[in-house]
C-alpha positions as CSV (number, residue, x, y, z in Angstrom):
1,M,0.0,0.1,0.0
2,T,1.2,3.7,-0.7
3,L,1.8,5.5,2.9
4,L,-0.8,8.6,3.8
5,R,0.7,11.9,3.7
6,D,-0.3,15.2,4.1
7,Q,-3.6,16.2,3.9
8,D,-4.9,12.6,3.3
9,L,-3.4,11.7,6.4
10,A,-5.0,14.3,8.7
11,V,-8.3,13.6,6.6
12,A,-8.0,9.7,7.9
13,F,-7.2,10.9,11.4
14,D,-10.3,13.2,11.1
15,H,-12.6,10.1,10.9
16,A,-10.9,7.9,13.2
17,A,-11.0,10.7,16.0
18,R,-14.5,9.7,17.2
19,S,-13.0,5.8,17.9
20,Y,-9.6,6.5,18.2
21,D,-9.3,6.5,22.4
22,A,-11.5,3.4,22.6
23,L,-8.8,1.7,20.3
24,V,-5.5,2.5,21.7
25,A,-7.3,1.5,25.3
26,V,-6.8,-2.3,24.4
27,N,-3.2,-1.3,24.2
28,P,-1.4,-2.0,27.2
29,G,0.8,0.1,28.0
30,Y,-0.3,2.7,25.3
31,H,-0.6,5.6,28.3
32,S,1.7,4.6,31.3
33,H,4.8,4.4,28.7
34,L,4.1,7.9,27.4
35,R,4.2,8.7,31.4
36,R,7.5,7.1,31.2
37,S,8.5,8.8,28.3
38,V,7.6,12.1,29.3
39,R,9.8,11.4,33.0
40,R,12.6,10.7,30.5
41,L,12.6,14.3,29.7
42,G,14.3,14.9,33.2
43,L,12.5,18.2,34.0
44,R,12.3,18.7,38.1
45,G,9.5,20.0,39.7
46,D,5.6,20.6,38.7
47,G,6.6,22.5,35.7
48,R,6.3,25.7,36.8
49,G,7.6,28.6,35.2
50,L,8.3,26.0,32.0
51,R,6.8,26.3,28.4
52,V,6.0,22.9,27.1
53,L,5.7,22.0,22.8
54,D,3.1,18.8,22.5
55,L,4.0,18.1,19.0
56,G,1.7,16.0,17.2
57,C,-1.0,15.9,20.2
58,G,-3.5,13.7,18.8
59,T,-6.4,13.6,21.4
60,G,-4.6,14.5,24.0
61,A,-2.7,11.6,25.6
62,S,0.3,12.8,25.2
63,T,-0.3,16.1,26.6
64,A,-2.1,14.5,29.7
65,A,1.1,12.6,30.4
66,L,2.9,15.8,30.3
67,H,0.4,17.5,32.6
68,T,0.6,14.8,35.0
69,A,4.3,15.3,35.2
70,L,4.3,18.9,35.2
71,P,1.3,20.0,36.3
72,E,1.7,23.9,36.1
73,A,3.9,23.7,33.0
74,A,2.1,26.1,30.1
75,I,1.7,23.0,27.4
76,T,0.9,24.1,23.7
77,A,-0.7,21.1,21.9
78,V,-0.6,21.1,18.2
79,D,-1.9,18.3,15.6
80,A,-2.7,18.6,12.0
81,S,-5.7,16.5,12.5
82,A,-9.0,19.2,13.0
83,G,-11.0,16.0,14.2
84,M,-8.2,14.9,16.9
85,L,-8.2,18.4,18.0
86,E,-11.4,18.9,18.5
87,R,-11.8,15.3,20.7
88,A,-8.1,16.3,22.7
89,A,-9.2,20.1,23.3
90,A,-13.2,19.2,24.5
91,K,-11.3,17.1,27.7
92,P,-11.0,19.4,31.1
93,W,-7.7,20.6,31.4
94,P,-6.5,23.7,33.1
95,G,-5.9,27.7,31.3
96,H,-2.3,27.0,30.8
97,V,-2.8,24.2,28.5
98,T,-3.6,25.1,25.3
99,F,-4.6,23.8,21.8
100,V,-2.9,24.6,18.1
101,H,-4.4,23.5,14.6
102,A,-1.0,23.2,12.6
103,P,1.0,20.7,11.0
104,A,3.9,20.2,12.4
105,E,5.5,21.6,9.0
106,E,3.6,24.6,9.9
107,L,4.0,26.2,13.2
108,A,5.5,29.2,12.8
109,R,2.4,30.3,10.3
110,A,0.1,29.2,12.9
111,G,1.5,31.6,15.6
112,V,4.3,28.5,17.4
113,R,6.7,30.8,19.1
114,G,10.0,29.8,20.8
115,P,11.7,29.3,23.1
116,F,10.4,26.3,24.9
117,D,12.1,24.4,27.5
118,A,10.8,21.2,26.3
119,V,9.7,19.7,23.0
120,F,7.7,16.4,22.9
121,A,6.6,14.3,20.2
122,A,4.8,11.0,20.0
123,Y,4.1,9.0,17.4
124,L,4.8,11.7,14.7
125,F,8.1,11.4,12.9
126,R,7.6,8.5,11.0
127,N,4.2,9.8,9.8
128,L,6.0,12.7,7.8
129,A,7.3,12.3,4.8
130,D,10.3,14.5,5.3
131,P,11.3,14.3,9.2
132,G,14.2,16.9,8.0
133,P,12.7,20.4,8.4
134,V,10.7,19.6,11.3
135,L,13.3,18.9,13.5
136,D,14.9,21.5,12.1
137,A,12.3,23.4,13.7
138,V,11.9,21.6,16.8
139,H,15.6,22.8,17.4
140,R,15.2,26.8,16.4
141,L,12.4,26.2,19.0
142,L,14.1,25.2,22.1
143,A,16.2,27.0,24.2
144,P,19.5,26.2,25.4
145,Q,20.0,23.6,27.0
146,G,16.1,22.9,25.9
147,R,15.0,19.1,26.2
148,F,13.3,17.1,23.2
149,G,11.8,14.1,23.9
150,V,10.4,11.6,21.5
151,H,8.5,8.3,21.8
152,E,7.8,6.5,18.4
153,Y,7.4,3.0,16.8
154,T,11.2,2.5,16.0
155,L,12.3,-1.0,15.1
156,S,15.1,-2.5,16.5
157,G,16.2,-3.9,13.2
158,R,15.9,-7.3,15.0
159,T,13.9,-9.7,12.1
160,R,11.9,-10.8,15.5
161,D,10.5,-7.3,16.1
162,R,9.5,-6.9,12.7
163,A,7.5,-10.1,13.2
164,V,6.1,-9.3,16.4
165,W,5.0,-5.9,15.0
166,S,3.2,-7.5,11.7
167,L,1.5,-10.6,14.4
168,V,-0.4,-7.7,16.1
169,C,-1.1,-5.4,13.6
170,R,-2.3,-8.2,11.3
171,G,-4.1,-10.0,13.9
172,L,-5.5,-7.5,16.5
173,V,-5.2,-3.7,15.8
174,Q,-6.4,-4.5,11.9
175,P,-9.6,-6.5,12.3
176,L,-10.4,-3.9,14.6
177,A,-9.9,-0.7,12.2
178,D,-11.9,-2.4,9.6
179,A,-14.5,-3.6,11.6
180,L,-14.8,0.7,12.8
181,G,-14.2,2.0,9.0
182,D,-10.6,2.8,9.9
183,G,-8.8,0.4,7.4
184,E,-6.4,2.5,6.0
185,L,-5.6,4.5,8.5
186,Y,-4.2,1.0,10.7
187,R,-2.9,-0.5,7.5
188,H,-1.0,3.2,7.0
189,L,0.0,2.4,11.1
190,W,1.6,-1.1,9.9
191,R,3.7,0.0,6.8
192,S,4.6,3.4,8.3
193,V,7.0,1.8,11.1
194,V,8.5,-1.3,8.6
195,D,9.7,1.4,6.5
196,F,10.7,3.9,8.8
197,D,14.0,4.2,10.7
198,T,15.4,1.8,13.0
199,A,16.5,2.9,16.4
200,D,19.7,3.6,15.1
201,R,19.1,5.1,12.5
202,F,16.5,7.7,14.2
203,A,19.2,8.7,17.0
204,A,21.8,8.9,14.3
205,R,19.5,11.7,12.4
206,L,18.9,13.4,15.7
207,R,22.7,14.1,16.4
208,T,22.7,15.3,12.6
209,A,20.1,17.9,12.8
210,G,22.2,19.1,16.0
211,F,21.0,17.8,19.1
212,E,23.6,16.3,21.7
213,A,23.5,14.2,24.5
214,V,21.0,11.6,22.7
215,R,20.2,8.6,24.3
216,V,18.0,5.7,23.2
217,L,15.6,4.1,25.7
218,P,13.4,0.9,25.3
219,L,9.7,0.7,26.6
220,P,8.8,-2.6,28.7
221,G,5.8,-5.4,27.9
222,W,5.6,-7.0,24.4
223,Q,6.7,-3.3,22.6
224,T,10.2,-3.8,23.5
225,G,12.2,-3.5,20.4
226,I,9.6,-2.0,18.5
227,T,8.7,1.3,20.7
228,H,11.4,3.5,22.2
229,T,11.8,7.0,23.8
230,F,14.2,9.1,22.1
231,V,15.6,11.9,24.4
232,A,18.3,14.7,23.6
233,R,18.8,18.2,24.4
234,R,19.7,21.3,22.0
235,A,23.5,22.4,22.8
236,E,24.1,25.6,25.0
237,G,25.4,27.5,22.2
238,A,23.4,26.4,19.4
239,R,22.0,29.2,17.4
């Protein structure tokens, strides 16, 4: 199949928004893994005085993970799908959590301005036609020493992990998605992971984009070798 990109992908997410939360709820560890990845950013305290960007917030699961860890941080949550964003914004949030409708490639046009103390992106980069410009934009938006966290399906490169991913998608996720009328999006999900960077390659991509202290951290359970947290920071003297 051909991967969904740009507007086609946004439309598919718009359609899936109504059932997205119910579908991810059958994924063991989905929310706890997001919270673990947020904690790996290493931001101390309750977040008071910090500005945090949630890039590709979907229906707000990553936003909730950030808010749980940093309840006083000013969080700007961005997504390209109007349907997903509507679901996210309809949930109860304090006033210092705001939502912006924009593709990750058009943050400046949408009025998203730095500096941010941290940027967090969950399940975003494999959906981009070209991750490079978005990584460059994140680098510009971060304050010196700002933290960057990526929570993403990135296979280890082992044959076993690719086989487990395909088995889960074809045996569980795809039948549920087909029944909900969202089969095309979840076929994209399977293919986007298989075709995307391995964990080591994505880490190298981060270093090439100018991030330092890049760490690759696995997640527990069935997703070990399939989903990773990437933690990095912008160098002190970076422009």
